[in-house]
N, C-alpha and C positions, 0 to 999 in steps of 0.2 A: 608583388602579391602580398596581401595582408593575411596573416594566419590568426587563428583564434584558439586560445587555450582556456578551457573551463577550469577554474580553480575551486569549484564547489562553493562553499559558504564564504570563501574569501573574495569572491568576485570573478571577473573575467580579465583576460589579458589579451591585448592586440599587439602583434609584433610583425615586423617585416625584415627579412635578411637583405643586405645589400647585394647587388648583382655579382660582385666578386666574392661574396661569402665571408668577408672579413669583419663585418659589423652588423649589428642588429639594433633596430629602433623599436621601442615598446612604450606603452603608457601604463600608468598605475591608477588605482581607484581614487586618488586624490587629485586627478587632473594634471599630472605631471608627465612630461615626455622625456625619455631617456635614450641615450646612445651607448652601446656597449661594444667594445672591440674584443677580438679573440684573445688578446693579451690580458684581458681582465679589466681594462680601464673602463670606467663608467663616467659619462658626462651628461649633465642635465641640459636638455635643449629648450624646454619650456616649463615654467612653474605655474601652478594653479590657474589653469585655463578656465577661470570662473565664468567666462562668457558662454561656456558650454555646460548645459545641465548634466547631471549625473548619468541619466539614462542615455543621452545622446553621445556622451563621450565613448561609451562602449560600442557605438555604431560607427566609430571612426574607421577610415581606410587609410593605409599608409603606403605610399608609392615612391620608390627611388627613381631618380633620373638615370638614364643609361650609363653616364660616367660617374655615378655615385656622389656627385657634388651637391645635389639638391634633394630635398624631400618634400613631397606633396602630401599634405594632411587634409583629408576631406571629412567633414562631420555630417551627421544626419540632418542638422539644422541648416543645410545649404551654406555652410561656412567653409572656407578653404584657406590654408596657409601654405606658403612656400618657404622652406627653411634652407638657407645657404650654409652648407657644412664646410668648415675649414679644419685642417689638421691641427 
């Protein structure tokens, strides 16, 4: 499930918690995708997704696989990515 947080003038934030609640994936307004663990570790999953225009990026939906090993990223422009996550 993708959640939405309105940051006011700073923009919007899309994020999705892993099924086990130990990690969260989120995007920023510079078209980067990030993974954060409960231990405070942060890892960049994708940088400058420039093939996505600014407005479409905030229409992205993020879905975890049942075993939390993959992430499905859907954009408003009918684009999709599957990210395979490793520890």
